[in-house]
C-alpha positions, 0 to 999 in steps of 0.5 A: 958435596956433603958440605953443601948438603944442608940436611946432612950438616944438620944431622952432623950437628945433631950427632955432636949434640947427642954426645953431650946429652945427659941420658940414663946409661941404658939410653945413651948408647942407643941414642948415640947409635941412632943419631950417627945413623941419621948422618950416615944414611943421609950420606949414603943416600946422597951417594946413590944413583937412583931416586928409589935408593936415595929415598930409601936411605932418607926414609931410614934416616927419618926412622933413626931420627924418630928413635932419637926423639922417642929417647928424648921423650923417655928421658923427660927431655922434651923441652931440651935444645936437642929436641928443637934441633931434631924437629928442624932436622925432621922437617928437612928430611921430610922435605927430602923424602917428599921431593921423590913423590 
């Protein structure tokens, strides 16, 4: 099921990009944890039975994505390709969350 979940696939790709980021050591670990949290929360949300549970996990994934975007900003990487991937991923997660309203 997850391999057909486009937003999840984007999150996995974003995580893989995060492993290649040249970040200050104090930000690198946090960035990697937040990036993995996006994919993990999307997967967990997709496995939940109720709409409320699904939406909650998708919102957590969005929060982790925002954390990654802030780290990229702090590291002066606002124009980095990972930022573009994060923006695209954010649009997908936003649509998921909005679909529950």
